[in-house]
C-alpha positions as CSV (number, residue, x, y, z in Angstrom):
1,M,0.0,0.0,0.0
2,T,1.4,3.4,-1.0
3,P,2.0,5.6,2.1
4,R,0.1,8.8,2.3
5,I,2.0,12.0,2.4
6,Y,0.3,14.8,4.2
7,D,1.0,18.6,4.0
8,L,-1.5,20.6,5.9
9,H,0.0,24.1,5.9
10,C,0.9,26.0,2.7
11,H,0.3,29.4,1.1
12,S,-0.7,30.6,-2.4
13,T,-0.9,34.0,-4.1
14,A,-4.2,34.5,-2.3
15,S,-2.1,35.6,0.6
16,D,1.7,35.7,0.7
17,G,2.7,32.7,-1.3
18,A,4.5,32.9,-4.7
19,L,2.4,30.3,-6.6
20,P,-1.2,30.6,-7.7
21,P,-3.4,28.0,-6.1
22,A,-3.5,25.7,-9.2
23,E,0.3,25.7,-9.6
24,L,0.7,25.1,-5.9
25,V,-1.4,21.9,-6.2
26,L,0.5,20.7,-9.2
27,R,3.8,21.2,-7.3
28,A,2.4,19.2,-4.4
29,K,1.4,16.4,-6.8
30,K,4.9,16.3,-8.3
31,N,6.3,16.0,-4.8
32,G,4.1,13.0,-4.0
33,V,1.7,14.8,-1.6
34,T,-1.5,12.8,-1.3
35,D,-3.4,15.0,1.2
36,L,-3.1,18.7,0.9
37,A,-4.5,21.7,2.9
38,L,-4.3,25.2,1.5
39,T,-4.1,27.5,4.5
40,D,-3.8,31.1,3.3
41,H,-3.6,33.9,5.8
42,D,-7.0,35.2,6.8
43,T,-8.6,34.3,3.4
44,V,-10.4,31.4,1.6
45,A,-10.0,33.1,-1.8
46,G,-7.8,30.4,-3.3
47,I,-9.7,27.4,-2.1
48,N,-12.1,26.8,-5.0
49,I,-9.5,26.7,-7.8
50,A,-7.1,24.6,-5.5
51,Q,-9.9,22.1,-4.8
52,E,-10.8,21.8,-8.5
53,T,-7.2,21.2,-9.4
54,A,-6.7,18.7,-6.6
55,A,-9.7,16.7,-7.8
56,Q,-8.2,16.6,-11.3
57,Q,-4.9,15.4,-9.9
58,A,-6.4,12.8,-7.5
59,I,-5.2,14.6,-4.4
60,N,-7.3,14.6,-1.3
61,F,-7.9,18.3,-0.7
62,I,-8.6,19.7,2.8
63,P,-10.0,23.3,2.8
64,G,-8.1,25.4,5.3
65,I,-7.1,28.8,6.5
66,E,-4.5,30.4,8.8
67,L,-6.1,32.9,11.1
68,S,-4.1,35.7,12.9
69,C,-5.2,36.1,16.5
70,T,-4.2,37.9,19.7
71,W,-3.9,36.4,23.2
72,N,-2.4,38.3,26.1
73,K,-1.0,40.9,23.7
74,K,0.9,38.2,21.8
75,T,0.2,37.2,18.2
76,F,-0.5,33.6,17.3
77,H,-1.5,31.8,14.1
78,I,-4.2,29.2,14.2
79,L,-4.9,26.8,11.4
80,G,-8.5,25.9,10.6
81,L,-8.5,22.6,8.8
82,N,-11.3,20.9,7.0
83,I,-13.4,24.0,7.2
84,N,-16.5,24.9,5.1
85,P,-15.1,27.9,3.2
86,T,-18.6,29.3,2.5
87,N,-19.5,29.6,6.2
88,A,-20.9,33.1,6.6
89,E,-19.4,33.7,10.1
90,L,-16.0,32.7,8.9
91,I,-16.2,34.9,5.8
92,A,-17.3,37.9,7.8
93,G,-14.4,37.3,10.2
94,T,-11.9,37.2,7.4
95,Q,-13.2,40.4,6.0
96,G,-12.5,42.1,9.3
97,L,-9.0,40.7,9.5
98,Q,-8.3,41.8,5.9
99,Q,-9.3,45.4,6.9
100,I,-6.8,45.1,9.8
101,R,-4.2,44.0,7.3
102,L,-4.8,46.9,5.0
103,Q,-4.6,49.4,7.9
104,R,-1.3,47.7,9.0
105,A,0.1,48.0,5.5
106,Q,-0.7,51.7,5.4
107,K,1.1,52.2,8.7
108,I,4.1,50.2,7.6
109,A,4.4,52.2,4.4
110,A,4.2,55.4,6.4
111,K,7.0,54.3,8.7
112,L,9.1,53.3,5.7
113,E,8.5,56.8,4.3
114,K,10.1,58.2,7.5
115,Q,13.1,56.0,6.6
116,K,13.2,57.8,3.3
117,I,11.9,54.7,1.5
118,S,9.0,55.8,-0.8
119,G,6.4,54.1,-2.9
120,A,6.0,51.0,-0.7
121,L,2.2,50.9,-0.4
122,E,1.5,51.2,-4.1
123,A,4.1,48.6,-4.9
124,V,2.9,46.0,-2.5
125,Q,-0.7,46.5,-3.4
126,L,0.2,46.0,-7.1
127,S,2.3,42.9,-6.2
128,A,-0.5,41.4,-4.0
129,G,-3.1,41.9,-6.7
130,T,-6.4,40.5,-5.6
131,G,-4.7,38.8,-2.6
132,M,-4.0,40.6,0.6
133,V,-0.9,42.5,1.5
134,T,1.4,40.9,4.1
135,R,4.8,41.8,5.5
136,T,6.3,39.4,3.0
137,H,5.2,41.7,0.2
138,F,7.0,44.6,1.9
139,A,10.1,42.4,2.3
140,D,10.0,41.6,-1.4
141,F,9.7,45.4,-2.2
142,L,12.7,46.2,0.0
143,L,14.8,43.5,-1.7
144,K,13.8,44.4,-5.3
145,N,14.6,48.0,-4.6
146,K,18.0,47.1,-3.2
147,H,17.3,48.5,0.3
148,V,18.3,45.0,1.7
149,D,20.2,42.0,0.3
150,S,17.8,39.3,1.5
151,L,14.3,38.8,2.7
152,Q,15.6,38.0,6.1
153,E,17.5,41.2,6.2
154,A,14.3,43.1,5.4
155,F,12.8,41.7,8.7
156,N,16.0,42.1,10.6
157,R,16.4,45.8,9.6
158,Y,12.9,47.1,9.0
159,L,9.9,44.8,9.5
160,G,10.7,42.7,12.6
161,Q,9.5,43.4,16.1
162,S,11.0,46.6,17.5
163,K,12.5,47.6,14.1
164,P,11.7,51.0,12.4
165,A,8.8,49.8,10.2
166,F,7.3,47.3,12.7
167,V,3.6,47.9,13.5
168,S,2.1,46.3,16.5
169,T,-1.2,44.8,15.5
170,E,-4.3,43.7,17.5
171,W,-5.8,40.8,15.6
172,A,-9.0,38.8,16.4
173,P,-9.1,37.5,20.0
174,L,-8.1,33.8,20.3
175,E,-11.6,32.8,21.4
176,Q,-13.2,34.6,18.4
177,A,-10.8,33.0,15.9
178,L,-11.6,29.5,17.2
179,T,-15.3,30.2,17.2
180,W,-15.1,31.0,13.5
181,I,-13.2,27.8,12.8
182,N,-15.6,25.7,14.9
183,Q,-18.7,27.4,13.3
184,A,-17.2,26.5,9.9
185,G,-17.0,22.8,11.0
186,G,-13.2,22.9,11.1
187,V,-10.5,21.7,13.4
188,A,-8.3,24.3,15.1
189,V,-4.6,23.7,15.2
190,V,-1.7,25.8,16.6
191,A,0.6,26.6,13.8
192,H,4.4,26.3,14.3
193,P,4.3,26.4,18.1
194,M,8.0,26.7,18.7
195,R,8.3,29.9,16.6
196,Y,6.6,31.9,19.3
197,K,9.6,31.5,21.6
198,L,7.4,31.1,24.7
199,T,8.8,29.8,28.0
200,A,7.3,26.5,29.1
201,S,5.1,28.3,31.6
202,W,3.7,30.7,28.9
203,M,3.2,27.8,26.5
204,R,1.2,25.9,29.1
205,R,-1.0,29.0,29.8
206,F,-1.6,29.5,26.1
207,L,-2.4,25.9,25.4
208,S,-4.8,25.8,28.3
209,A,-6.6,28.8,26.9
210,F,-6.5,27.2,23.4
211,K,-8.1,24.0,24.7
212,D,-10.7,26.0,26.6
213,C,-11.7,27.7,23.4
214,G,-12.2,24.4,21.6
215,G,-8.7,23.9,20.1
216,L,-7.9,20.3,19.2
217,G,-4.5,20.1,17.5
218,M,-0.9,21.3,17.3
219,E,1.7,21.3,14.4
220,I,4.4,18.8,15.5
221,I,6.3,18.7,12.2
222,T,7.1,21.7,10.1
223,A,9.7,21.9,7.3
224,R,12.1,23.7,9.6
225,S,11.6,21.6,12.7
226,N,14.7,20.3,14.3
227,P,14.6,17.2,16.5
228,D,14.6,19.2,19.7
229,E,11.7,21.3,18.5
230,I,9.7,18.2,17.5
231,R,10.4,16.6,20.9
232,R,9.2,19.7,22.8
233,A,6.1,20.2,20.6
234,L,5.2,16.5,21.1
235,L,5.6,16.8,24.9
236,F,3.2,19.8,25.0
237,A,0.7,18.2,22.7
238,K,0.6,15.0,24.7
239,Q,0.3,17.0,28.0
240,F,-2.7,18.8,26.7
241,E,-4.1,15.8,24.8
242,L,-3.9,17.5,21.4
243,Y,-3.8,15.8,18.1
244,G,-0.7,16.2,16.0
245,S,-0.4,17.8,12.6
246,V,2.2,18.2,9.9
247,G,2.7,21.1,7.5
248,S,5.6,22.6,5.5
249,D,4.4,26.2,5.7
250,F,5.5,26.4,2.0
251,H,5.5,29.9,0.5
252,S,7.9,30.0,-2.4
253,P,10.1,27.7,-4.6
254,Q,12.9,30.1,-3.9
255,N,13.2,28.9,-0.3
256,Q,15.2,25.7,-0.7
257,W,14.7,24.8,2.9
258,V,10.9,24.6,2.8
259,E,9.2,22.3,0.2
260,L,5.8,20.9,-0.2
261,G,5.6,17.3,1.2
262,R,9.3,17.4,2.4
263,L,8.5,16.6,6.0
264,A,9.6,14.3,8.8
265,P,6.9,11.7,9.6
266,L,4.5,12.4,12.5
267,P,5.6,10.5,15.5
268,I,3.6,7.3,16.0
269,N,2.8,8.0,19.6
270,I,0.4,10.9,18.9
271,R,-3.0,10.8,17.3
272,P,-2.9,12.4,13.8
273,I,-5.2,15.4,13.2
274,W,-6.7,13.8,10.1
275,Q,-8.5,11.3,12.2
276,L,-10.9,14.1,13.0
277,F,-11.6,15.0,9.3
278,T,-15.1,14.2,8.1
279,N,-16.4,14.7,4.6
């Protein structure tokens, strides 16, 4: 029996990915992915075409989203997997988050102007097209206009926390984000838990709140996970009786370290999140 290859976290041009949804699915197929979730930031705009392409390629497609939320003045990303992308409450919620993103983009551009870097807002809006503007679009703008030598330098010098163009943003409250996911029939999963750099005490507080709001899963495996991060994520997930998920967080073919389907296997001693998916 051919093993199934899951990738439950990736991005298209509907948010800050480099590939249109159809091309993303074709790349996943080429890489042997059998079960794919498209999880664009705060939007379901790419799901229909991705789902149609996946059906043509005999890929099991899981509609998803990555919601930005705030808990205790900290930003977290929560995946909603196996959602109904037409759910009215979810769509209304994403429209509110998209408005927050537009306001943030305007503030980032204004701060870049103070750094004598002009034209950012118009450029990133043109680049995003019908998708939404993210910090990655600003990083691309800074790189293309030779203000930095790499995308990482764009965050290190301008866009990262406490840097000149950083804008602190209040997203949807954690409880609200999980309510939208649950109302849409989805399963809520903490994305890349080790990236938040929380102490063990803070992580336990957050996961307790996440569970209280109806959260069910945690990403154990990402494309960049090292063995220690996997071990720690697994310990937290088991402590809070969460299901385990796997996802590359793929954005662009230019990042050689992150590729669709190129993931370590989910440890056998945790229940996989896909056990909860119902058609």
